[in-house]
LUMBAPA-41651 format. One record per residue (C-alpha): residue number from 1; x, y, z; residue in three letters. Coordinates in steps of 0.25 Angstrom, whole numbers. Layout:
<bagus>
<bagu><num>NUM</num><xx>X</xx><yy>Y</yy><zz>Z</zz><residu>ALA</residu></bagu>
...
</bagus>
This chain:
<bagus>
<bagu><num>1</num><xx>741</xx><yy>395</yy><zz>454</zz><residu>MET</residu></bagu>
<bagu><num>2</num><xx>732</xx><yy>387</yy><zz>444</zz><residu>LYS</residu></bagu>
<bagu><num>3</num><xx>717</xx><yy>388</yy><zz>446</zz><residu>SER</residu></bagu>
<bagu><num>4</num><xx>717</xx><yy>373</yy><zz>449</zz><residu>ASN</residu></bagu>
<bagu><num>5</num><xx>727</xx><yy>375</yy><zz>461</zz><residu>GLN</residu></bagu>
<bagu><num>6</num><xx>718</xx><yy>382</yy><zz>471</zz><residu>ASN</residu></bagu>
<bagu><num>7</num><xx>722</xx><yy>381</yy><zz>486</zz><residu>ILE</residu></bagu>
<bagu><num>8</num><xx>710</xx><yy>378</yy><zz>495</zz><residu>TYR</residu></bagu>
<bagu><num>9</num><xx>709</xx><yy>380</yy><zz>511</zz><residu>PHE</residu></bagu>
<bagu><num>10</num><xx>699</xx><yy>375</yy><zz>520</zz><residu>ALA</residu></bagu>
<bagu><num>11</num><xx>697</xx><yy>373</yy><zz>535</zz><residu>SER</residu></bagu>
<bagu><num>12</num><xx>688</xx><yy>369</yy><zz>547</zz><residu>ASP</residu></bagu>
<bagu><num>13</num><xx>681</xx><yy>357</yy><zz>541</zz><residu>PHE</residu></bagu>
<bagu><num>14</num><xx>679</xx><yy>353</yy><zz>556</zz><residu>HIS</residu></bagu>
<bagu><num>15</num><xx>676</xx><yy>338</yy><zz>552</zz><residu>LEU</residu></bagu>
<bagu><num>16</num><xx>670</xx><yy>331</yy><zz>563</zz><residu>GLY</residu></bagu>
<bagu><num>17</num><xx>659</xx><yy>341</yy><zz>567</zz><residu>VAL</residu></bagu>
<bagu><num>18</num><xx>648</xx><yy>343</yy><zz>570</zz><residu>PRO</residu></bagu>
<bagu><num>19</num><xx>644</xx><yy>329</yy><zz>567</zz><residu>THR</residu></bagu>
<bagu><num>20</num><xx>649</xx><yy>317</yy><zz>560</zz><residu>TYR</residu></bagu>
<bagu><num>21</num><xx>639</xx><yy>318</yy><zz>549</zz><residu>GLU</residu></bagu>
<bagu><num>22</num><xx>641</xx><yy>333</yy><zz>547</zz><residu>LYS</residu></bagu>
<bagu><num>23</num><xx>656</xx><yy>332</yy><zz>547</zz><residu>SER</residu></bagu>
<bagu><num>24</num><xx>655</xx><yy>321</yy><zz>537</zz><residu>ARG</residu></bagu>
<bagu><num>25</num><xx>646</xx><yy>329</yy><zz>528</zz><residu>GLU</residu></bagu>
<bagu><num>26</num><xx>657</xx><yy>341</yy><zz>529</zz><residu>ARG</residu></bagu>
<bagu><num>27</num><xx>668</xx><yy>331</yy><zz>526</zz><residu>GLU</residu></bagu>
<bagu><num>28</num><xx>661</xx><yy>326</yy><zz>513</zz><residu>ILE</residu></bagu>
<bagu><num>29</num><xx>659</xx><yy>341</yy><zz>509</zz><residu>LEU</residu></bagu>
<bagu><num>30</num><xx>674</xx><yy>344</yy><zz>512</zz><residu>ILE</residu></bagu>
<bagu><num>31</num><xx>678</xx><yy>332</yy><zz>504</zz><residu>CYS</residu></bagu>
<bagu><num>32</num><xx>669</xx><yy>336</yy><zz>492</zz><residu>LYS</residu></bagu>
<bagu><num>33</num><xx>676</xx><yy>350</yy><zz>493</zz><residu>TRP</residu></bagu>
<bagu><num>34</num><xx>690</xx><yy>344</yy><zz>493</zz><residu>LEU</residu></bagu>
<bagu><num>35</num><xx>686</xx><yy>336</yy><zz>480</zz><residu>ASP</residu></bagu>
<bagu><num>36</num><xx>681</xx><yy>349</yy><zz>473</zz><residu>GLU</residu></bagu>
<bagu><num>37</num><xx>694</xx><yy>357</yy><zz>476</zz><residu>ILE</residu></bagu>
<bagu><num>38</num><xx>705</xx><yy>346</yy><zz>474</zz><residu>LYS</residu></bagu>
<bagu><num>39</num><xx>704</xx><yy>348</yy><zz>459</zz><residu>HIS</residu></bagu>
<bagu><num>40</num><xx>710</xx><yy>363</yy><zz>460</zz><residu>ASP</residu></bagu>
<bagu><num>41</num><xx>717</xx><yy>362</yy><zz>473</zz><residu>ALA</residu></bagu>
<bagu><num>42</num><xx>732</xx><yy>363</yy><zz>475</zz><residu>SER</residu></bagu>
<bagu><num>43</num><xx>731</xx><yy>364</yy><zz>490</zz><residu>ALA</residu></bagu>
<bagu><num>44</num><xx>721</xx><yy>363</yy><zz>501</zz><residu>LEU</residu></bagu>
<bagu><num>45</num><xx>723</xx><yy>369</yy><zz>515</zz><residu>PHE</residu></bagu>
<bagu><num>46</num><xx>714</xx><yy>363</yy><zz>526</zz><residu>LEU</residu></bagu>
<bagu><num>47</num><xx>716</xx><yy>373</yy><zz>537</zz><residu>VAL</residu></bagu>
<bagu><num>48</num><xx>712</xx><yy>366</yy><zz>550</zz><residu>GLY</residu></bagu>
<bagu><num>49</num><xx>700</xx><yy>361</yy><zz>557</zz><residu>ASP</residu></bagu>
<bagu><num>50</num><xx>697</xx><yy>351</yy><zz>547</zz><residu>LEU</residu></bagu>
<bagu><num>51</num><xx>692</xx><yy>341</yy><zz>558</zz><residu>PHE</residu></bagu>
<bagu><num>52</num><xx>685</xx><yy>346</yy><zz>570</zz><residu>ASP</residu></bagu>
<bagu><num>53</num><xx>694</xx><yy>337</yy><zz>579</zz><residu>PHE</residu></bagu>
<bagu><num>54</num><xx>706</xx><yy>329</yy><zz>575</zz><residu>TRP</residu></bagu>
<bagu><num>55</num><xx>716</xx><yy>322</yy><zz>584</zz><residu>PHE</residu></bagu>
<bagu><num>56</num><xx>726</xx><yy>311</yy><zz>579</zz><residu>GLU</residu></bagu>
<bagu><num>57</num><xx>729</xx><yy>300</yy><zz>589</zz><residu>TYR</residu></bagu>
<bagu><num>58</num><xx>741</xx><yy>291</yy><zz>585</zz><residu>LYS</residu></bagu>
<bagu><num>59</num><xx>731</xx><yy>281</yy><zz>578</zz><residu>TYR</residu></bagu>
<bagu><num>60</num><xx>718</xx><yy>288</yy><zz>578</zz><residu>THR</residu></bagu>
<bagu><num>61</num><xx>713</xx><yy>300</yy><zz>570</zz><residu>ILE</residu></bagu>
<bagu><num>62</num><xx>698</xx><yy>306</yy><zz>570</zz><residu>PRO</residu></bagu>
<bagu><num>63</num><xx>688</xx><yy>297</yy><zz>563</zz><residu>LYS</residu></bagu>
<bagu><num>64</num><xx>681</xx><yy>302</yy><zz>550</zz><residu>GLY</residu></bagu>
<bagu><num>65</num><xx>686</xx><yy>312</yy><zz>539</zz><residu>TYR</residu></bagu>
<bagu><num>66</num><xx>690</xx><yy>301</yy><zz>530</zz><residu>ILE</residu></bagu>
<bagu><num>67</num><xx>684</xx><yy>308</yy><zz>518</zz><residu>ARG</residu></bagu>
<bagu><num>68</num><xx>691</xx><yy>321</yy><zz>521</zz><residu>PHE</residu></bagu>
<bagu><num>69</num><xx>705</xx><yy>315</yy><zz>524</zz><residu>LEU</residu></bagu>
<bagu><num>70</num><xx>704</xx><yy>306</yy><zz>511</zz><residu>GLY</residu></bagu>
<bagu><num>71</num><xx>701</xx><yy>318</yy><zz>503</zz><residu>LYS</residu></bagu>
<bagu><num>72</num><xx>713</xx><yy>325</yy><zz>508</zz><residu>LEU</residu></bagu>
<bagu><num>73</num><xx>721</xx><yy>313</yy><zz>505</zz><residu>ALA</residu></bagu>
<bagu><num>74</num><xx>715</xx><yy>313</yy><zz>491</zz><residu>GLU</residu></bagu>
<bagu><num>75</num><xx>719</xx><yy>328</yy><zz>489</zz><residu>LEU</residu></bagu>
<bagu><num>76</num><xx>733</xx><yy>326</yy><zz>494</zz><residu>LYS</residu></bagu>
<bagu><num>77</num><xx>735</xx><yy>315</yy><zz>485</zz><residu>ASP</residu></bagu>
<bagu><num>78</num><xx>731</xx><yy>324</yy><zz>473</zz><residu>MET</residu></bagu>
<bagu><num>79</num><xx>742</xx><yy>333</yy><zz>476</zz><residu>GLY</residu></bagu>
<bagu><num>80</num><xx>734</xx><yy>344</yy><zz>483</zz><residu>ILE</residu></bagu>
<bagu><num>81</num><xx>742</xx><yy>351</yy><zz>494</zz><residu>ASN</residu></bagu>
<bagu><num>82</num><xx>735</xx><yy>349</yy><zz>507</zz><residu>LEU</residu></bagu>
<bagu><num>83</num><xx>737</xx><yy>358</yy><zz>519</zz><residu>TYR</residu></bagu>
<bagu><num>84</num><xx>731</xx><yy>353</yy><zz>532</zz><residu>LEU</residu></bagu>
<bagu><num>85</num><xx>730</xx><yy>362</yy><zz>545</zz><residu>TYR</residu></bagu>
<bagu><num>86</num><xx>726</xx><yy>359</yy><zz>559</zz><residu>THR</residu></bagu>
<bagu><num>87</num><xx>715</xx><yy>367</yy><zz>566</zz><residu>GLY</residu></bagu>
<bagu><num>88</num><xx>711</xx><yy>369</yy><zz>580</zz><residu>ASN</residu></bagu>
<bagu><num>89</num><xx>702</xx><yy>357</yy><zz>578</zz><residu>HIS</residu></bagu>
<bagu><num>90</num><xx>712</xx><yy>347</yy><zz>571</zz><residu>ASP</residu></bagu>
<bagu><num>91</num><xx>725</xx><yy>352</yy><zz>577</zz><residu>MET</residu></bagu>
<bagu><num>92</num><xx>728</xx><yy>338</yy><zz>581</zz><residu>TRP</residu></bagu>
<bagu><num>93</num><xx>732</xx><yy>333</yy><zz>568</zz><residu>MET</residu></bagu>
<bagu><num>94</num><xx>745</xx><yy>326</yy><zz>569</zz><residu>PHE</residu></bagu>
<bagu><num>95</num><xx>751</xx><yy>318</yy><zz>558</zz><residu>ASP</residu></bagu>
<bagu><num>96</num><xx>740</xx><yy>309</yy><zz>552</zz><residu>TYR</residu></bagu>
<bagu><num>97</num><xx>735</xx><yy>318</yy><zz>541</zz><residu>LEU</residu></bagu>
<bagu><num>98</num><xx>749</xx><yy>321</yy><zz>538</zz><residu>GLU</residu></bagu>
<bagu><num>99</num><xx>752</xx><yy>307</yy><zz>536</zz><residu>LYS</residu></bagu>
<bagu><num>100</num><xx>739</xx><yy>302</yy><zz>529</zz><residu>GLU</residu></bagu>
<bagu><num>101</num><xx>738</xx><yy>314</yy><zz>520</zz><residu>LEU</residu></bagu>
<bagu><num>102</num><xx>752</xx><yy>319</yy><zz>519</zz><residu>GLY</residu></bagu>
<bagu><num>103</num><xx>747</xx><yy>333</yy><zz>523</zz><residu>ILE</residu></bagu>
<bagu><num>104</num><xx>755</xx><yy>342</yy><zz>532</zz><residu>GLU</residu></bagu>
<bagu><num>105</num><xx>747</xx><yy>347</yy><zz>544</zz><residu>ILE</residu></bagu>
<bagu><num>106</num><xx>749</xx><yy>362</yy><zz>546</zz><residu>ILE</residu></bagu>
<bagu><num>107</num><xx>746</xx><yy>367</yy><zz>560</zz><residu>ARG</residu></bagu>
<bagu><num>108</num><xx>749</xx><yy>382</yy><zz>559</zz><residu>ASP</residu></bagu>
<bagu><num>109</num><xx>746</xx><yy>393</yy><zz>550</zz><residu>SER</residu></bagu>
<bagu><num>110</num><xx>756</xx><yy>392</yy><zz>538</zz><residu>LYS</residu></bagu>
<bagu><num>111</num><xx>759</xx><yy>402</yy><zz>526</zz><residu>GLU</residu></bagu>
<bagu><num>112</num><xx>758</xx><yy>397</yy><zz>511</zz><residu>PHE</residu></bagu>
<bagu><num>113</num><xx>760</xx><yy>404</yy><zz>498</zz><residu>THR</residu></bagu>
<bagu><num>114</num><xx>752</xx><yy>400</yy><zz>486</zz><residu>PHE</residu></bagu>
<bagu><num>115</num><xx>753</xx><yy>407</yy><zz>472</zz><residu>ASN</residu></bagu>
<bagu><num>116</num><xx>759</xx><yy>419</yy><zz>479</zz><residu>GLY</residu></bagu>
<bagu><num>117</num><xx>749</xx><yy>421</yy><zz>490</zz><residu>LYS</residu></bagu>
<bagu><num>118</num><xx>753</xx><yy>419</yy><zz>505</zz><residu>ASN</residu></bagu>
<bagu><num>119</num><xx>744</xx><yy>411</yy><zz>514</zz><residu>PHE</residu></bagu>
<bagu><num>120</num><xx>744</xx><yy>409</yy><zz>529</zz><residu>LEU</residu></bagu>
<bagu><num>121</num><xx>735</xx><yy>397</yy><zz>532</zz><residu>ILE</residu></bagu>
<bagu><num>122</num><xx>731</xx><yy>391</yy><zz>545</zz><residu>GLY</residu></bagu>
<bagu><num>123</num><xx>719</xx><yy>386</yy><zz>553</zz><residu>HIS</residu></bagu>
<bagu><num>124</num><xx>719</xx><yy>399</yy><zz>561</zz><residu>GLY</residu></bagu>
<bagu><num>125</num><xx>716</xx><yy>394</yy><zz>575</zz><residu>ASP</residu></bagu>
<bagu><num>126</num><xx>723</xx><yy>401</yy><zz>586</zz><residu>GLY</residu></bagu>
<bagu><num>127</num><xx>728</xx><yy>413</yy><zz>577</zz><residu>LEU</residu></bagu>
<bagu><num>128</num><xx>726</xx><yy>427</yy><zz>580</zz><residu>GLY</residu></bagu>
<bagu><num>129</num><xx>723</xx><yy>434</yy><zz>593</zz><residu>PRO</residu></bagu>
<bagu><num>130</num><xx>712</xx><yy>429</yy><zz>603</zz><residu>GLY</residu></bagu>
<bagu><num>131</num><xx>707</xx><yy>415</yy><zz>605</zz><residu>ASP</residu></bagu>
<bagu><num>132</num><xx>717</xx><yy>412</yy><zz>616</zz><residu>HIS</residu></bagu>
<bagu><num>133</num><xx>709</xx><yy>400</yy><zz>622</zz><residu>GLY</residu></bagu>
<bagu><num>134</num><xx>710</xx><yy>392</yy><zz>609</zz><residu>TYR</residu></bagu>
<bagu><num>135</num><xx>725</xx><yy>396</yy><zz>607</zz><residu>LYS</residu></bagu>
<bagu><num>136</num><xx>727</xx><yy>390</yy><zz>621</zz><residu>LEU</residu></bagu>
<bagu><num>137</num><xx>719</xx><yy>378</yy><zz>617</zz><residu>ILE</residu></bagu>
<bagu><num>138</num><xx>727</xx><yy>376</yy><zz>604</zz><residu>LYS</residu></bagu>
<bagu><num>139</num><xx>740</xx><yy>376</yy><zz>612</zz><residu>LYS</residu></bagu>
<bagu><num>140</num><xx>734</xx><yy>365</yy><zz>620</zz><residu>ILE</residu></bagu>
<bagu><num>141</num><xx>729</xx><yy>357</yy><zz>609</zz><residu>PHE</residu></bagu>
<bagu><num>142</num><xx>742</xx><yy>358</yy><zz>601</zz><residu>ALA</residu></bagu>
<bagu><num>143</num><xx>751</xx><yy>354</yy><zz>613</zz><residu>ASN</residu></bagu>
<bagu><num>144</num><xx>758</xx><yy>340</yy><zz>611</zz><residu>LYS</residu></bagu>
<bagu><num>145</num><xx>755</xx><yy>335</yy><zz>625</zz><residu>PHE</residu></bagu>
<bagu><num>146</num><xx>740</xx><yy>339</yy><zz>624</zz><residu>CYS</residu></bagu>
<bagu><num>147</num><xx>739</xx><yy>331</yy><zz>611</zz><residu>GLN</residu></bagu>
<bagu><num>148</num><xx>746</xx><yy>319</yy><zz>617</zz><residu>TRP</residu></bagu>
<bagu><num>149</num><xx>736</xx><yy>320</yy><zz>629</zz><residu>MET</residu></bagu>
<bagu><num>150</num><xx>724</xx><yy>320</yy><zz>619</zz><residu>LEU</residu></bagu>
<bagu><num>151</num><xx>730</xx><yy>308</yy><zz>611</zz><residu>ALA</residu></bagu>
<bagu><num>152</num><xx>729</xx><yy>301</yy><zz>625</zz><residu>ARG</residu></bagu>
<bagu><num>153</num><xx>714</xx><yy>302</yy><zz>625</zz><residu>LEU</residu></bagu>
<bagu><num>154</num><xx>705</xx><yy>291</yy><zz>617</zz><residu>HIS</residu></bagu>
<bagu><num>155</num><xx>701</xx><yy>296</yy><zz>604</zz><residu>PRO</residu></bagu>
<bagu><num>156</num><xx>686</xx><yy>294</yy><zz>607</zz><residu>ASN</residu></bagu>
<bagu><num>157</num><xx>687</xx><yy>304</yy><zz>619</zz><residu>PHE</residu></bagu>
<bagu><num>158</num><xx>696</xx><yy>314</yy><zz>612</zz><residu>ALA</residu></bagu>
<bagu><num>159</num><xx>688</xx><yy>315</yy><zz>600</zz><residu>PHE</residu></bagu>
<bagu><num>160</num><xx>675</xx><yy>315</yy><zz>607</zz><residu>GLY</residu></bagu>
<bagu><num>161</num><xx>680</xx><yy>326</yy><zz>617</zz><residu>LEU</residu></bagu>
<bagu><num>162</num><xx>685</xx><yy>335</yy><zz>604</zz><residu>ALA</residu></bagu>
<bagu><num>163</num><xx>672</xx><yy>333</yy><zz>597</zz><residu>GLN</residu></bagu>
<bagu><num>164</num><xx>664</xx><yy>338</yy><zz>610</zz><residu>ARG</residu></bagu>
<bagu><num>165</num><xx>673</xx><yy>350</yy><zz>611</zz><residu>TRP</residu></bagu>
<bagu><num>166</num><xx>672</xx><yy>354</yy><zz>597</zz><residu>SER</residu></bagu>
<bagu><num>167</num><xx>657</xx><yy>352</yy><zz>597</zz><residu>ARG</residu></bagu>
<bagu><num>168</num><xx>655</xx><yy>361</yy><zz>609</zz><residu>LYS</residu></bagu>
<bagu><num>169</num><xx>664</xx><yy>372</yy><zz>602</zz><residu>SER</residu></bagu>
<bagu><num>170</num><xx>657</xx><yy>371</yy><zz>589</zz><residu>ARG</residu></bagu>
<bagu><num>171</num><xx>643</xx><yy>372</yy><zz>597</zz><residu>GLU</residu></bagu>
<bagu><num>172</num><xx>648</xx><yy>385</yy><zz>603</zz><residu>SER</residu></bagu>
<bagu><num>173</num><xx>650</xx><yy>392</yy><zz>590</zz><residu>GLN</residu></bagu>
<bagu><num>174</num><xx>640</xx><yy>398</yy><zz>580</zz><residu>ASP</residu></bagu>
<bagu><num>175</num><xx>645</xx><yy>397</yy><zz>566</zz><residu>HIS</residu></bagu>
<bagu><num>176</num><xx>633</xx><yy>405</yy><zz>561</zz><residu>GLU</residu></bagu>
<bagu><num>177</num><xx>637</xx><yy>417</yy><zz>569</zz><residu>ALA</residu></bagu>
<bagu><num>178</num><xx>652</xx><yy>416</yy><zz>564</zz><residu>GLU</residu></bagu>
<bagu><num>179</num><xx>657</xx><yy>428</yy><zz>557</zz><residu>LYS</residu></bagu>
<bagu><num>180</num><xx>669</xx><yy>436</yy><zz>554</zz><residu>TYR</residu></bagu>
<bagu><num>181</num><xx>672</xx><yy>444</yy><zz>567</zz><residu>LEU</residu></bagu>
<bagu><num>182</num><xx>680</xx><yy>455</yy><zz>560</zz><residu>GLY</residu></bagu>
<bagu><num>183</num><xx>695</xx><yy>457</yy><zz>558</zz><residu>ASP</residu></bagu>
<bagu><num>184</num><xx>697</xx><yy>462</yy><zz>573</zz><residu>ASN</residu></bagu>
<bagu><num>185</num><xx>691</xx><yy>450</yy><zz>578</zz><residu>GLU</residu></bagu>
<bagu><num>186</num><xx>695</xx><yy>439</yy><zz>569</zz><residu>GLU</residu></bagu>
<bagu><num>187</num><xx>708</xx><yy>432</yy><zz>575</zz><residu>TRP</residu></bagu>
<bagu><num>188</num><xx>713</xx><yy>427</yy><zz>562</zz><residu>LEU</residu></bagu>
<bagu><num>189</num><xx>711</xx><yy>439</yy><zz>555</zz><residu>PHE</residu></bagu>
<bagu><num>190</num><xx>720</xx><yy>446</yy><zz>566</zz><residu>GLN</residu></bagu>
<bagu><num>191</num><xx>730</xx><yy>434</yy><zz>565</zz><residu>TYR</residu></bagu>
<bagu><num>192</num><xx>731</xx><yy>438</yy><zz>550</zz><residu>CYS</residu></bagu>
<bagu><num>193</num><xx>734</xx><yy>452</yy><zz>553</zz><residu>GLU</residu></bagu>
<bagu><num>194</num><xx>744</xx><yy>449</yy><zz>564</zz><residu>GLU</residu></bagu>
<bagu><num>195</num><xx>751</xx><yy>438</yy><zz>554</zz><residu>TYR</residu></bagu>
<bagu><num>196</num><xx>753</xx><yy>449</yy><zz>543</zz><residu>LEU</residu></bagu>
<bagu><num>197</num><xx>759</xx><yy>459</yy><zz>553</zz><residu>GLU</residu></bagu>
<bagu><num>198</num><xx>768</xx><yy>449</yy><zz>559</zz><residu>LYS</residu></bagu>
<bagu><num>199</num><xx>773</xx><yy>442</yy><zz>546</zz><residu>HIS</residu></bagu>
<bagu><num>200</num><xx>780</xx><yy>447</yy><zz>534</zz><residu>ASN</residu></bagu>
<bagu><num>201</num><xx>774</xx><yy>437</yy><zz>525</zz><residu>SER</residu></bagu>
<bagu><num>202</num><xx>762</xx><yy>442</yy><zz>516</zz><residu>LYS</residu></bagu>
<bagu><num>203</num><xx>749</xx><yy>433</yy><zz>518</zz><residu>ILE</residu></bagu>
<bagu><num>204</num><xx>739</xx><yy>434</yy><zz>507</zz><residu>ASP</residu></bagu>
<bagu><num>205</num><xx>729</xx><yy>424</yy><zz>514</zz><residu>TYR</residu></bagu>
<bagu><num>206</num><xx>727</xx><yy>420</yy><zz>528</zz><residu>PHE</residu></bagu>
<bagu><num>207</num><xx>719</xx><yy>407</yy><zz>528</zz><residu>VAL</residu></bagu>
<bagu><num>208</num><xx>713</xx><yy>401</yy><zz>540</zz><residu>PHE</residu></bagu>
<bagu><num>209</num><xx>702</xx><yy>392</yy><zz>545</zz><residu>GLY</residu></bagu>
<bagu><num>210</num><xx>697</xx><yy>391</yy><zz>560</zz><residu>HIS</residu></bagu>
<bagu><num>211</num><xx>688</xx><yy>403</yy><zz>560</zz><residu>ARG</residu></bagu>
<bagu><num>212</num><xx>676</xx><yy>395</yy><zz>553</zz><residu>HIS</residu></bagu>
<bagu><num>213</num><xx>673</xx><yy>407</yy><zz>545</zz><residu>LEU</residu></bagu>
<bagu><num>214</num><xx>676</xx><yy>409</yy><zz>530</zz><residu>PRO</residu></bagu>
<bagu><num>215</num><xx>684</xx><yy>423</yy><zz>531</zz><residu>ILE</residu></bagu>
<bagu><num>216</num><xx>691</xx><yy>431</yy><zz>520</zz><residu>ASP</residu></bagu>
<bagu><num>217</num><xx>696</xx><yy>445</yy><zz>525</zz><residu>VAL</residu></bagu>
<bagu><num>218</num><xx>707</xx><yy>454</yy><zz>522</zz><residu>THR</residu></bagu>
<bagu><num>219</num><xx>719</xx><yy>455</yy><zz>532</zz><residu>VAL</residu></bagu>
<bagu><num>220</num><xx>728</xx><yy>467</yy><zz>528</zz><residu>LYS</residu></bagu>
<bagu><num>221</num><xx>734</xx><yy>462</yy><zz>514</zz><residu>THR</residu></bagu>
<bagu><num>222</num><xx>730</xx><yy>447</yy><zz>517</zz><residu>SER</residu></bagu>
<bagu><num>223</num><xx>717</xx><yy>439</yy><zz>518</zz><residu>ARG</residu></bagu>
<bagu><num>224</num><xx>712</xx><yy>431</yy><zz>529</zz><residu>TYR</residu></bagu>
<bagu><num>225</num><xx>704</xx><yy>419</yy><zz>524</zz><residu>ILE</residu></bagu>
<bagu><num>226</num><xx>697</xx><yy>410</yy><zz>534</zz><residu>ASN</residu></bagu>
<bagu><num>227</num><xx>692</xx><yy>397</yy><zz>527</zz><residu>LEU</residu></bagu>
<bagu><num>228</num><xx>679</xx><yy>395</yy><zz>536</zz><residu>GLY</residu></bagu>
<bagu><num>229</num><xx>675</xx><yy>380</yy><zz>539</zz><residu>GLU</residu></bagu>
<bagu><num>230</num><xx>667</xx><yy>369</yy><zz>534</zz><residu>TRP</residu></bagu>
<bagu><num>231</num><xx>656</xx><yy>366</yy><zz>544</zz><residu>VAL</residu></bagu>
<bagu><num>232</num><xx>647</xx><yy>378</yy><zz>540</zz><residu>TYR</residu></bagu>
<bagu><num>233</num><xx>655</xx><yy>387</yy><zz>530</zz><residu>HIS</residu></bagu>
<bagu><num>234</num><xx>662</xx><yy>376</yy><zz>521</zz><residu>LYS</residu></bagu>
<bagu><num>235</num><xx>672</xx><yy>387</yy><zz>516</zz><residu>THR</residu></bagu>
<bagu><num>236</num><xx>686</xx><yy>386</yy><zz>510</zz><residu>TYR</residu></bagu>
<bagu><num>237</num><xx>696</xx><yy>394</yy><zz>503</zz><residu>ALA</residu></bagu>
<bagu><num>238</num><xx>703</xx><yy>393</yy><zz>490</zz><residu>VAL</residu></bagu>
<bagu><num>239</num><xx>715</xx><yy>400</yy><zz>484</zz><residu>PHE</residu></bagu>
<bagu><num>240</num><xx>715</xx><yy>400</yy><zz>469</zz><residu>ASP</residu></bagu>
<bagu><num>241</num><xx>730</xx><yy>406</yy><zz>467</zz><residu>GLY</residu></bagu>
<bagu><num>242</num><xx>725</xx><yy>421</yy><zz>468</zz><residu>GLU</residu></bagu>
<bagu><num>243</num><xx>715</xx><yy>422</yy><zz>480</zz><residu>LYS</residu></bagu>
<bagu><num>244</num><xx>709</xx><yy>414</yy><zz>491</zz><residu>VAL</residu></bagu>
<bagu><num>245</num><xx>694</xx><yy>413</yy><zz>491</zz><residu>SER</residu></bagu>
<bagu><num>246</num><xx>684</xx><yy>407</yy><zz>502</zz><residu>ILE</residu></bagu>
<bagu><num>247</num><xx>674</xx><yy>398</yy><zz>496</zz><residu>LYS</residu></bagu>
<bagu><num>248</num><xx>662</xx><yy>390</yy><zz>502</zz><residu>LYS</residu></bagu>
<bagu><num>249</num><xx>660</xx><yy>376</yy><zz>499</zz><residu>TYR</residu></bagu>
</bagus>
């Protein structure tokens, strides 16, 4: 891989929170970052939770994010390969972004090979042991009938309800106290171990988001990379053809 053909990874932009003004500042910063990497990027993986809430009605999508979406369109038109994943906050992406941007929406973890290195890439929600409450909620949210029922609600009510729920969840978290819990307590680390035991394919890098903490640890003969997030950490990863490195913007 040439030096001007890097592959970039980022996740958990959570555009839309905590306020309109703060989200707009973060959106502008993200667009600035995308402008800087577009000159040496061959591919960009956006690994879920780009929006704090996203739901597509037949004729309505969430307001805002026009700078970010326009920048993605620009990168796509430049020939950069874009990979867009859904996360637990924006799993209700349907076909709007696929049609507008020509980008496949990826809903589950997926294996890729770049320059002889094997990657398993996904958002990371619901993987590994534990978190049974969320796994049940995810099944409900992914249910077609439940999605149809939500689409019957007026957008003002549905978006307002989702924003209040997200705000309460965020207020209950202390990002300052967030730290790596150790291999035996980290569900995604355990998922990586289980995956290597169950599958014959060799994985060099597991790349996930969701955890909101930049992580780079060894799992057997592989590495587990967590991309962190952009509300506080503003971290991403880059593969230069030889290795993956976590960087802070």
